[in-house]
C-alpha positions as CSV (number, residue, x, y, z in Angstrom):
1,M,61.0,91.5,95.5
2,T,58.7,93.6,94.6
3,F,55.2,93.5,95.7
4,V,52.0,94.3,94.0
5,Q,48.8,94.5,95.2
6,L,45.6,94.6,93.0
7,I,42.4,95.8,94.8
8,E,39.0,95.4,92.7
9,C,35.6,96.7,93.4
10,R,32.7,97.9,91.7
11,T,31.1,101.5,92.4
12,S,29.5,104.8,90.9
13,R,31.0,106.6,93.1
14,L,34.8,107.1,91.7
15,D,35.0,110.8,92.6
16,E,34.2,109.9,96.2
17,M,36.7,107.6,96.1
18,N,39.2,109.7,94.6
19,R,38.8,112.1,97.4
20,L,39.4,109.5,100.0
21,M,42.8,108.6,98.5
22,D,43.8,111.7,98.2
23,R,43.2,111.8,102.0
24,W,44.9,108.9,102.8
25,V,48.0,110.0,100.5
26,E,48.1,113.0,102.9
27,Q,47.3,111.6,106.2
28,T,49.9,108.8,105.5
29,K,53.0,110.9,104.8
30,G,56.6,109.8,106.2
31,K,54.4,107.0,106.9
32,R,53.5,104.6,104.0
33,T,55.4,102.1,102.2
34,A,53.4,102.3,98.9
35,T,55.8,103.5,96.1
36,H,53.1,103.4,93.1
37,S,49.6,103.2,92.5
38,V,47.2,103.5,89.5
39,V,43.7,103.6,89.8
40,A,42.0,102.6,86.7
41,K,38.2,102.2,85.5
42,D,37.1,99.3,83.1
43,R,36.1,100.4,79.6
44,A,33.9,98.1,79.0
45,D,32.4,98.3,82.7
46,A,32.8,101.6,84.3
47,S,31.6,100.7,87.4
48,H,34.9,98.2,87.9
49,I,37.3,100.0,89.3
50,V,41.1,98.3,89.7
51,E,43.9,99.9,91.9
52,I,46.9,98.9,91.6
53,V,49.5,99.4,94.2
54,E,53.1,99.0,94.4
55,F,55.5,97.9,97.3
56,P,59.2,97.2,97.4
57,S,58.5,94.1,99.2
58,Y,55.4,91.8,100.7
59,E,57.0,92.9,104.1
60,D,56.4,96.6,103.2
61,A,52.7,95.9,102.1
62,M,52.1,94.2,105.3
63,R,53.6,97.5,107.2
64,N,51.1,99.7,105.2
65,S,48.2,97.6,105.7
66,G,48.9,98.1,109.4
67,L,48.6,101.4,109.4
68,P,45.6,103.1,111.3
69,E,44.7,105.8,108.6
70,T,45.1,102.6,106.2
71,D,42.6,100.7,107.8
72,R,40.4,103.9,108.7
73,I,40.2,104.6,105.0
74,F,39.5,101.2,103.9
75,Q,36.3,100.7,105.9
76,E,35.2,104.1,104.0
77,M,35.9,102.8,100.9
78,V,34.1,99.8,101.8
79,A,31.1,102.1,102.4
80,L,31.6,103.5,98.7
81,C,31.8,99.7,96.9
82,D,28.9,98.0,95.9
83,E,29.9,95.0,97.0
84,E,33.4,94.1,98.9
85,P,36.8,94.8,97.5
86,T,38.8,91.5,96.1
87,F,42.7,91.5,96.6
88,T,45.1,89.8,94.6
89,D,48.8,89.5,95.7
90,L,51.3,89.5,93.5
91,D,55.1,88.8,93.5
92,V,56.5,91.0,91.1
93,V,59.1,88.3,88.5
94,R,59.7,90.5,85.8
95,D,59.7,94.2,85.5
96,E,60.9,95.5,82.3
97,Q,60.9,99.3,81.2
98,L,61.2,98.7,77.3
99,N,62.1,102.7,76.7
100,A,64.7,102.1,78.7
101,A,66.1,99.4,77.7
102,T,66.2,101.2,74.5
103,A,67.8,104.2,75.8
104,R,71.0,101.1,77.5
105,R,70.8,100.0,74.0
106,F,72.4,103.0,72.8
107,F,74.9,103.3,75.1
108,E,75.7,99.6,74.2
109,L,76.0,100.5,70.5
110,A,78.0,104.1,70.4
111,P,81.2,102.7,71.4
112,G,83.4,100.4,68.8
113,Q,85.9,101.3,66.3
114,G,85.0,102.5,62.8
115,D,81.6,102.9,61.0
116,A,78.8,103.6,63.4
117,P,76.0,100.8,63.4
118,P,72.8,101.6,61.7
119,L,71.2,102.4,64.9
120,N,67.7,102.2,62.6
121,D,66.6,100.2,65.6
122,V,67.2,102.4,68.2
123,F,66.2,106.0,66.7
124,V,63.3,107.2,64.4
125,E,64.4,108.4,61.0
126,G,64.2,112.0,62.2
127,Y,65.9,112.2,65.2
128,H,66.3,115.3,66.7
129,D,69.3,116.0,69.4
130,H,70.3,118.8,71.9
131,D,73.7,119.4,72.3
132,P,74.9,122.8,74.3
133,A,78.3,121.5,73.0
134,N,77.0,121.7,69.1
135,A,76.5,125.1,67.6
136,Q,73.0,123.7,66.0
137,D,71.1,120.7,66.9
138,V,71.8,117.3,65.1
139,I,68.5,116.2,63.1
140,G,68.0,112.8,61.7
141,L,69.8,109.6,61.8
142,D,73.0,110.3,59.3
143,A,74.3,112.9,61.2
144,V,73.9,111.0,64.5
145,R,76.0,108.6,63.2
146,R,78.5,111.5,61.9
147,E,78.6,112.7,65.5
148,V,79.1,108.9,66.8
149,E,81.8,108.5,64.2
150,V,83.8,111.5,65.6
151,W,84.1,110.2,69.0
152,R,85.3,106.8,68.0
153,G,87.6,108.6,65.7
154,G,89.1,110.3,69.0
155,F,88.6,108.0,71.2
156,D,88.7,103.9,72.0
157,F,85.6,104.7,74.6
158,S,82.6,102.8,77.0
159,F,79.8,104.2,78.8
160,T,78.7,102.8,82.2
161,V,74.9,103.4,82.8
162,E,75.1,104.5,86.5
163,D,71.5,105.3,87.2
164,Q,68.3,105.3,85.1
165,L,64.8,106.5,85.6
166,A,61.8,106.0,83.3
167,Q,58.3,107.8,83.5
168,G,56.2,108.2,80.9
169,D,57.9,108.5,77.2
170,R,60.7,109.9,79.0
171,V,64.2,108.4,79.9
172,C,67.0,109.8,81.9
173,T,70.3,107.9,82.2
174,R,73.2,109.4,84.6
175,W,76.3,107.7,83.0
176,T,80.0,107.6,83.3
177,W,82.2,107.5,80.4
178,R,85.4,106.5,79.9
179,G,88.3,106.8,77.1
180,H,91.1,106.7,75.4
181,H,92.5,109.2,73.3
182,K,94.0,107.6,70.5
183,G,93.1,110.1,67.3
184,E,92.2,113.6,66.3
185,F,89.3,115.0,68.0
186,L,87.9,118.4,67.6
187,G,91.3,119.4,66.2
188,I,93.4,118.0,69.5
189,P,96.0,115.6,68.3
190,P,96.1,112.1,70.2
191,T,97.5,112.4,73.6
192,G,97.2,108.8,73.9
193,K,95.7,110.1,77.4
194,D,92.9,108.0,79.2
195,V,90.0,110.5,80.2
196,T,86.7,110.4,81.9
197,M,83.1,112.5,82.5
198,T,80.4,112.1,83.5
199,G,77.1,113.5,82.1
200,T,73.2,112.9,82.2
201,T,70.9,112.6,78.8
202,I,67.3,112.3,78.9
203,H,65.4,110.8,75.8
204,R,62.0,110.9,74.1
205,C,60.9,107.8,73.3
206,T,57.7,107.4,70.6
207,P,55.3,105.1,71.5
208,D,56.5,102.1,69.0
209,G,59.9,102.2,71.2
210,K,62.0,104.0,69.5
211,I,64.3,107.4,70.6
212,A,62.8,110.0,69.3
213,E,64.9,113.2,71.0
214,G,67.6,113.6,73.3
215,W,68.9,116.0,75.5
216,W,72.1,116.0,76.8
217,Q,74.3,117.8,79.6
218,Y,77.9,116.6,80.5
219,D,80.9,117.8,81.6
220,R,82.7,118.5,78.6
221,L,84.8,121.5,79.6
222,G,86.4,118.4,81.9
223,L,87.3,116.8,79.3
224,M,88.5,119.5,77.2
225,Q,91.2,120.2,80.4
226,Q,92.0,116.5,80.6
227,L,93.1,116.7,77.1
228,G,95.1,119.7,77.7
229,A,93.3,121.6,75.9
230,L,92.6,124.7,78.0
231,D,94.4,127.5,78.2
232,P,95.0,128.4,82.1
233,L,93.3,131.4,81.6
234,E,90.2,129.9,80.3
235,L,89.9,127.2,83.3
């Protein structure tokens, strides 16, 4: 279970504390178990500093605390504080990346039969899609729906999300696509073949949680080969 530690203190020497943390990061390379750290300053009280440190588990946090470098830096940190820091230990019971959930929603909605769903709860109206397989970028929600309908017309398909990483307003999704070629696709008559391809998509999300832009990389050449659409000289 992911474990988070909140460290609160009061200090007017934040710059010195930041340099201290930089030194700890350098000295504990290859040894520390902390995976994420955020230092924040209270808007209502500039001397109130909160550090949020994430660990894979409570046990990992204890191993991190046991490092001699951690103890030494902590003692120096205390000297920079106006009063003794306080600690709050938290077991994470829910950790949801909301932008990642929106991206997953698209991969769930795209498969299906017939007309594409509205998708306006997933994309902004002026969504901008970068797909190297298209001669021009696709812009606008209606254009996205038409793209989805092309794929729906050619295949019964599904996406499997293999990995997903979210940072800031970006979500990177590594996926596997599996389809049954049931209808004409880009001029290729239905073959009845079961085909597979892999790819990666990066989505940029707006502050209200909708997708504004997307960049696609996927094995379209491999798909065409599986459909028998490539001349041997093209392989």
